[in-house]
C-alpha positions as CSV (number, residue, x, y, z in Angstrom):
1,M,10.3,57.6,2.7
2,S,8.8,61.1,3.1
3,N,5.2,61.8,2.1
4,Y,6.2,65.5,1.7
5,Q,5.7,66.5,-2.0
6,M,8.5,68.2,-3.7
7,L,6.6,68.3,-7.0
8,K,2.8,68.5,-7.5
9,V,1.6,68.6,-11.2
10,S,-2.3,69.1,-11.3
11,N,-4.5,68.9,-14.5
12,I,-1.9,70.0,-16.9
13,Y,-3.2,70.3,-20.5
14,K,-1.1,71.3,-23.6
15,Q,-2.1,71.5,-27.1
16,F,-0.1,72.3,-30.3
17,Q,-2.2,73.3,-33.1
18,D,-4.7,70.5,-33.4
19,K,-2.6,67.9,-31.5
20,I,-3.2,67.3,-27.8
21,I,0.3,66.6,-26.3
22,L,-0.7,66.5,-22.6
23,D,-4.1,65.8,-21.4
24,D,-5.0,66.3,-17.7
25,I,-1.7,65.2,-16.4
26,N,-1.5,64.7,-12.6
27,I,1.7,63.5,-10.9
28,S,3.2,63.8,-7.4
29,V,6.9,63.4,-6.6
30,K,7.8,62.8,-2.9
31,K,10.7,64.5,-1.3
32,N,13.8,62.4,-1.0
33,N,12.7,60.1,-3.9
34,I,14.1,59.0,-7.1
35,Y,11.3,59.3,-9.7
36,G,11.4,57.9,-13.1
37,F,9.3,59.4,-16.1
38,I,8.7,56.9,-18.8
39,G,7.2,57.1,-22.4
40,L,7.9,56.5,-26.0
41,N,9.5,59.2,-28.1
42,G,7.1,61.9,-29.1
43,Q,4.7,61.2,-26.3
44,G,5.3,64.7,-24.5
45,K,7.9,63.9,-21.8
46,T,10.2,66.8,-22.7
47,T,7.2,69.1,-23.0
48,L,6.0,68.4,-19.5
49,I,9.5,68.8,-18.1
50,K,9.7,72.2,-19.8
51,I,6.4,73.3,-18.4
52,I,7.5,72.1,-14.8
53,I,10.6,74.3,-15.0
54,N,8.6,77.2,-16.5
55,L,10.3,77.3,-19.9
56,L,6.9,76.5,-21.6
57,D,3.5,77.6,-20.6
58,A,0.6,75.1,-20.2
59,D,-2.8,75.8,-21.7
60,N,-4.4,74.7,-18.3
61,G,-3.3,73.3,-15.0
62,D,-1.1,74.1,-11.9
63,I,2.3,73.1,-10.8
64,L,3.9,73.4,-7.4
65,I,7.5,72.9,-6.5
66,N,8.2,72.7,-2.9
67,N,4.6,73.9,-2.3
68,I,5.3,77.1,-4.4
69,S,3.9,77.9,-7.8
70,S,6.4,77.0,-10.4
71,S,5.8,80.4,-12.0
72,L,7.5,82.1,-9.2
73,P,11.3,82.4,-9.3
74,K,11.7,81.4,-5.7
75,A,10.2,78.0,-6.7
76,R,13.1,77.3,-8.9
77,K,16.0,78.7,-6.7
78,K,17.0,75.3,-5.4
79,L,16.1,73.4,-8.6
80,F,18.8,72.1,-11.2
81,Y,17.6,71.2,-14.7
82,L,19.9,69.2,-17.1
83,P,18.5,68.9,-20.6
84,E,19.1,65.9,-22.9
85,K,21.1,68.1,-25.3
86,F,23.2,70.0,-22.7
87,Q,25.2,72.8,-24.6
88,P,27.5,74.8,-22.4
89,S,29.6,77.6,-23.9
90,L,32.3,75.8,-26.0
91,Y,34.8,78.6,-25.3
92,L,34.9,78.1,-21.7
93,S,37.1,75.6,-19.8
94,G,35.4,73.0,-17.7
95,Y,36.6,74.7,-14.6
96,E,35.3,78.2,-16.0
97,F,31.9,76.7,-16.6
98,L,31.7,75.0,-13.2
99,K,32.5,78.3,-11.5
100,F,30.0,80.2,-13.6
101,A,27.1,77.7,-13.1
102,L,27.7,77.3,-9.4
103,G,27.5,81.1,-8.9
104,F,23.7,80.7,-9.6
105,Y,23.6,78.6,-6.5
106,D,25.8,80.8,-4.3
107,K,28.4,78.2,-4.2
108,K,32.1,78.3,-4.8
109,L,33.8,75.4,-6.6
110,N,35.0,72.9,-4.0
111,Y,38.0,71.4,-5.9
112,D,38.4,68.3,-3.7
113,K,34.8,67.4,-4.0
114,C,34.9,68.1,-7.8
115,H,37.9,65.9,-8.3
116,K,36.3,63.1,-6.3
117,L,33.1,63.3,-8.4
118,C,35.2,63.2,-11.4
119,E,36.6,59.9,-10.4
120,N,33.1,58.6,-9.6
121,I,31.7,59.5,-13.0
122,E,34.9,58.9,-14.8
123,L,35.5,62.4,-16.2
124,D,39.2,63.0,-16.7
125,I,40.3,65.8,-14.2
126,K,42.7,67.2,-16.8
127,A,39.8,67.8,-19.2
128,L,38.5,70.5,-16.8
129,K,41.5,72.7,-17.8
130,K,40.6,72.3,-21.6
131,N,38.0,74.3,-23.6
132,I,34.7,72.5,-23.7
133,K,34.9,72.6,-27.6
134,K,37.4,69.6,-27.2
135,Y,35.0,67.6,-25.3
136,S,33.1,64.5,-26.7
137,K,29.4,64.3,-26.3
138,G,29.9,61.9,-23.4
139,M,32.4,64.3,-21.6
140,I,29.8,67.2,-22.1
141,Q,27.2,65.2,-20.5
142,K,29.4,64.3,-17.6
143,L,30.3,68.0,-17.0
144,G,26.5,68.7,-16.8
145,L,26.2,65.9,-14.3
146,L,29.3,67.0,-12.4
147,T,27.7,70.6,-12.1
148,L,24.4,69.1,-10.9
149,F,26.0,67.2,-8.0
150,L,28.2,70.1,-7.1
151,S,25.2,72.5,-7.1
152,E,23.7,70.4,-4.2
153,A,20.3,71.6,-5.5
154,D,17.4,70.1,-3.4
155,F,15.4,69.1,-6.6
156,V,17.1,68.0,-9.8
157,I,15.4,67.3,-13.0
158,L,17.1,65.5,-15.9
159,D,15.9,64.7,-19.4
160,E,17.4,61.4,-20.7
161,P,20.7,61.7,-18.4
162,M,22.0,58.4,-19.6
163,S,22.2,59.6,-23.2
164,G,25.7,59.5,-24.4
165,L,27.1,57.5,-21.4
166,D,28.8,54.1,-21.9
167,P,27.6,51.3,-19.7
168,K,30.2,51.7,-17.1
169,A,29.4,55.4,-16.7
170,R,25.7,54.5,-16.4
171,I,26.6,52.2,-13.4
172,N,28.5,54.9,-11.8
173,L,25.8,57.5,-12.4
174,K,23.1,55.3,-10.8
175,K,25.3,55.1,-7.8
176,E,25.6,58.9,-7.7
177,F,21.9,59.3,-7.9
178,L,21.5,57.0,-4.9
179,S,24.2,58.8,-2.9
180,Y,22.5,62.1,-3.9
181,K,19.2,60.8,-2.6
182,N,20.9,59.8,0.8
183,L,21.7,63.4,1.2
184,G,18.0,64.3,1.4
185,K,17.8,65.4,-2.3
186,T,15.1,64.6,-4.9
187,V,15.7,63.2,-8.3
188,F,13.3,63.3,-11.3
189,F,14.5,61.9,-14.6
190,S,13.2,60.6,-17.8
191,S,14.9,57.7,-19.6
192,H,14.4,55.1,-22.4
193,I,16.6,52.5,-20.3
194,L,13.9,50.9,-18.2
195,S,16.3,48.6,-16.4
196,D,18.0,51.6,-15.0
197,I,14.7,53.1,-13.9
198,D,13.6,49.7,-12.3
199,E,16.8,49.5,-10.5
200,I,16.9,52.8,-8.7
201,C,13.7,54.5,-8.8
202,D,11.2,54.7,-5.8
203,E,8.3,55.6,-8.0
204,I,7.5,56.0,-11.8
205,A,4.9,57.6,-14.1
206,I,4.2,56.3,-17.6
207,L,3.0,58.7,-20.1
208,N,1.2,57.2,-23.2
209,N,-1.3,58.8,-25.8
210,S,-1.0,62.2,-24.0
211,K,-2.1,60.6,-20.5
212,I,-0.6,59.2,-17.5
213,I,-1.5,55.5,-17.5
214,Y,0.3,54.7,-14.3
215,E,1.9,56.2,-11.2
216,G,3.4,54.3,-8.5
217,T,6.2,51.7,-7.6
218,P,7.9,49.7,-10.4
219,K,7.2,46.7,-8.3
220,S,3.4,47.2,-8.3
221,F,3.4,48.1,-12.0
222,K,5.2,44.9,-12.7
223,A,2.8,43.0,-10.6
224,A,-0.3,44.5,-12.2
225,Q,1.0,43.6,-15.6
226,K,2.1,40.0,-14.4
227,E,5.8,40.6,-15.8
228,D,9.1,40.1,-14.1
229,N,10.8,43.1,-15.8
230,L,9.8,46.7,-16.4
231,D,10.5,46.5,-20.2
232,N,7.9,43.6,-20.9
233,A,5.4,45.3,-18.4
234,F,5.6,48.8,-20.2
235,L,5.2,47.1,-23.6
236,K,2.1,45.2,-22.3
237,A,0.6,48.3,-20.8
238,I,0.9,50.6,-23.9
239,S,-0.4,47.9,-26.2
240,K,-3.7,47.7,-24.4
């Protein structure tokens, strides 16, 4: 496991009107790691992600991506972001969207790899010829994931990627994350499904009441809370 940092978040502070959303947030994501970001709804996970990718300004603090300030376009050149509510153009076909999106990464669509990934995440290959407006929520989510893996971006950030996926698709996605890591890539994702995070993440961060209350391995966190599973450990930690 490399100690090289893909992401360094330092002293991030964000306030909306009179409410403090993020208070002195510090996290570090190592290269070639899978990193899970945990917190209840409304705790500021999506806000921090938007600050990381420069969609939202922090009131204070600094962020480095691959040792480059996140405010600089070159820091985001090899970054892929998949939001929870992924909304591609409904009037493009799946293939058209893939070609358009991959153009931002100077890549052409590799049909063989595309079709193999479709099998892995259980997206019907025939659907790629259809307009996205005919897709279900789960199919749209899988199209976003397909684009991510085809981009071969060095650093991928996903907000609730398991949303809209059935249990079998979730299992397949976890396998793909591990395969992606084995290519030397770095994965950062938020999720409410703590069993998934426990299974595949090298390290986690827990956001509660505007602060990071833990950063480290799931194993060490469970040991500190004297619990065998991450769900119970999390509930115990946030109730203190």
